[in-house]
N, C-alpha and C positions, 0 to 999 in steps of 0.2 A: 361471558367470552360465546361468543359463536361461532362450532368448530367447524360446523360451514365454510364461514368466513373466513376462516386462519387457512384452511383446506384449498380452498379461493386463494389463496396469497401466495403459498406454500406452492401450491401449482408454476404462478404467474413470477414463482422466484429461482425457480429448479431451470423454468426455460430462456431467464434469462441469464442461467450459467450454465447451458448452454452455447446460445449465441455467443455468449464473450467466446469459449470453449472454440466451437464452432468456423472462429474471428477471425483468432491468435496460432493455430493452431499449425494451419501451412505458415514459418520462414517470410517475410515479402519482403522483401532483402527490395531500399532504393534504389533508382537505376543508378545515382549522385556517387552511388555508393562501390559502387565494382568501376568507376569512373576513378575514385581515389586508393581502393582497396593494397595496390599492389608498390603504392609511395609511404605507404604505413611501413613506420618501421618496426620490426620486431618488437622490439624494449617496450616501443610506447601501451603494449597493454595494460603489461607487467606498469610497467609505472601510477598507469591505470587505479588498480588493481589494489594498493602501495596505498593509494589516494581515498579511495575507500573504505579502505578498511581499514585506515587511519581516520577519518571522517567518524563511519560510525563507531571507534573506540572513546574516541571523543565527546560523543553529542549522547551515545549511553551512556558516562562517566557521569558529568560532567551538565549538558549541552542543556537536558530536560524544561531544566527551571527557566533562561533561556530564550528558549523558543518559547515557553509559556510567554513570554511579557510582550510578542510580536501578535498573541489576535488577548476577546476574554476568553479566556476563559468561562468562568462563576457566571458570563453573559449562557454559554452550551450547554454550562451545569442549568439549568434557571430552565433556557429551552426543553432542550430532555422531561426535566421533575415535570412540567406544564402541559407534555405531549403525554407524559407517559397516564401526570391521572385526569385529559383529557381521553383516553380507553375508558379508565375506572366506572368515570362517568354516560359515558354513549356509546360503550363499548365499540370493540374489535371490530374494525372495515377500513376496506377501502379509503375513507375520510381521512379515517384518527391515522389509520399505518401511513399516507401521504404528504405527512409535517414532517413526521423523522426523513425520510426523504427529500426533502425541498432544502432540509435542515443541512443536512448531507451535503447536496448537487451545490446550495452559496456560498458557503467554505471552500468545496472544492473549484470549483469555476473562481473563483477567487486567486486562490494558490494557483491556479494554472495563469492567468493573468501577468500572474509572478515570476514566475519559472518561465516564462516566453516575455515579460525586457527584459530577467539582470543574462539569459541565454541568448539572445540579440543583440544583446550591448558589450558583451564581452565578445563575440565575437565580431561586432565592426570594428574594437580593438585590438583584436588581434589576442584573447586575451581565454585560450582553451580549458587547461588546469588546473588553474589559477581561482574555476571556481565552483570545484567539485563541496569543500565543505557548506558553498550556499545552496546549492544544489543537494546537496543530503537531508540539513537545517528545515527545509522550503519542505521537502519531496514527503522528512519522517511530520512537521508543522500541519501536512495533507492530512495523511495517517492521525491523527491524534487528534484534528478535527470533529476526522468522520466516525474516526471512536468514540467522540462526544454524543456527538450527532443518535446515537447508538444505545448509550449509557455503555458505557469497557471504557477504563480506566486504561488507559501508558507506561506506571511506571514498576508495577509490578515486572520482576523477572519473566515471569513464563509469559507477557503480555510483548513483552522488552522479542522473543525470540519468535513467537509470533504475529511481529513484523514483520520480523527478515523473512521469514518461512513466504508470506505474505508476500514480496517485495522479489526474493526467489523465486518465486508458482509465477507471478505475471509473464515475468522477461520471458517463461521461454515458453516450448512448441510441438507441437506435431505431439508421436504417444510419454513423450516424460511429461509434458503439460498436462494430461492423460490423467500421469500417477501421480505428480504433485500435487495436481486438485484434487484424486479422491485424498492421499492423505496429511490433506489441507480439512476436506470434509469431514476423513477419521477423528481432527484435533480438537475439533471446534466441539467436539461431539466428546473430549473426554471432556475438555476444559466446564462442560456444562456437570457435569458429573462430579466433576472437581471440586463443582462450588460448593456440595448438599453435602461431598466426604465431608466425615471421620480426619482429623490429621495425619494416620496416619500413617490414613489408603492417600493421599495424597503423594506427590514424586517430586522425591529427595532435592532439596536446593542449589546443593551442589550436586547437582547433575543436570539440571536446566544449567545454572553457569557454566558448565564444560560442552551441553549443546550449543549454549549464544556464542563460545568463544568460535565453534567447528561451522559454523553457521551465516558467525559476519565473515569467516570468507569465504560462504557460496553462495551466499551476495552479492559481497564489495569481489567477484566474479561474474555477477549476474552484469553487475552494470555495468563492469568497463566494456563485458563484450558487444551489450550494447548498447554503445553510447563514443566505441573506440572512433568509429570515423567519424562525427559528426564533432570528436574532442580538437580529431586532428585538423578538421576543416577551419574547424575555431579560432584555433594557434596562428591562423593568414588571418593579417588586417585583411576588412570588407568582401571574401568570402566569407572569413568569419559565420557571418549573416545565417547562409547555407547551414551550415554546422549547428545553428546555436538554434534551431528549430530543432534540432533531437533531441531534446532538453524538454520540451513542450512533450513528442510525442510517449518519451519513455514513464513521462511524468500522468496522460492521462491513462497508459495503458495498467498505470499502479494504482492509481485510482480510482477506477474502473474497479480496476479485481478487489482490493481495498473496501471498497462503497458494495458489492455483492456479496462477500465474507458475513462483514464486519451484521448486516443486515441478517444472513442467517439468523448470524448466532440469538438477536435478536429475536427473528422466529425462533429459534429452539427453549427460547426466554420464558415464551406467552404461551406457543403451550404444545408441551415436549412432548415429543410420538416413539417410543423404544428404535422405530426404524425408520429417518430421516432421507433416504436413501430414496 
């Protein structure tokens, strides 16, 4: 493998990550939000947090198998192995790395279409909160498929924690986004080291489970804050179409970030560095 090619790709990766941070560092509130924010009941955000919390718990405990029935997992794994084999035979290059990116991009586009139809459809009939389990399922399906595109699992407890932190970070702005993104990069480095660590050096599973419980609360809060006004509008017949588009915006932001972070993990596996910043 050419270190020069890897270093070029690594520089490009960091530029893309910086572009994401710059693009989301300012909290860009849509004009329609200012119009409805005074009309939103104080209790709605708590209701949304509870709904997202329950949806996460249900999916993480029981729903991964059901979500897997909505896409061809074996095909995703097979494609990854084919692309990985191409790297071994042809070498690490822009051409071989783009195959992984195209696979992730195709699955992301498909799921964005699904959530747009779902969000607008529920908006037309005036349903907001009832679509939360569907939105969470499509969101996790999107992340799972991106993970598989880069050769990562999502069933282990530590991977569930990674996904929850990813969702939470993607929806932040300002200094908090920069800090949490730096924390994500440290977590990626730690996960890489743990792949090859002795069993006693790995994070205790009980600690990870406790972290998951806490992170579910944080991620549910981030999602409820992001979708608060959209869900309020989505509960109104016809005008709910405007609120329904918020699902698309939120999912795109999360999947853009997920693609960046799983690719970072993938690149680190290909040519690990002592200092990846």
